[in-house]
Residue, then its C-alpha position, 0 to 999 in steps of 0.5 A: m677305598k681310595t679308588c672308590v673315593l677317587i671315582l666318586f670325586m671324578a664323577f662329581i667333577c665331570q658332572g659339574f663340567s657337563r652342567e656348566s657346558l649344558a648351561a652354556i649351550e642353553k645360553r648360546r641357543f637363546k642368543a642364536m634365537m635373539e640374533m636370528d642365527t639360523v646356522s647356530l640353531n641348525v647345529l644346536l637343534d636335533d633333527d627330531l626336535v619337537y618345539t612346543h610354544s607356550n601358545g600350544l603351537v608345535e614345530n619341528k626343527c625346520d619349522f622353528i628355524l624357518a619361523v626365526w629366519t623369516e621373522k614370523i617370530r622375533y626374539e628380542s630378549m631372553e632373560l634367564v630367571e632360574q635354571k635347574i639341570v639334571q643329567k642322566g647319561k646322554t640325556a639332560i633335562i633342563t627346567g627353568i623360568v625365562k622372561v621373553k620379549g619379542k614379536l609374533k607375526g608383528k604383535e609384541f609379546d612380553v611373557l614369563l615362561r616356565y619351561t622344560d627342555v630335553y637335550i640328548k648327546r650325540k656327538q654333541w648336546k642337541l635340543v630334542a624337546w622344548q615345552s613352555t607355559k606362561i606364568 
């Protein structure tokens, strides 16, 4: 009985650490997007990334990083409003709301987005899918 309780307690503690690390990675990714830090984005994004913007545009990893680097899209601020993280083994699903300000092809935008993203853990957590919609 004591062993079962200890195992459950350790699983709870480890899951908490995973959620905290996933929240930190998500925050780091938002920061990299705002700072146009393409080196960090290359590390944080999976090679199989499918990034679906709220306007319906779909980009792969290369397209997304190139758009940030060339300032086709410029993220000026990303303010997290709410976030829920669910981890199932080596997959994590994050849902939330984020307020985003920036410029797309020079035109300013200020949107509130509900989003879902999926991270997979290879050697480290990497974003494999993002989809958002304006609310």
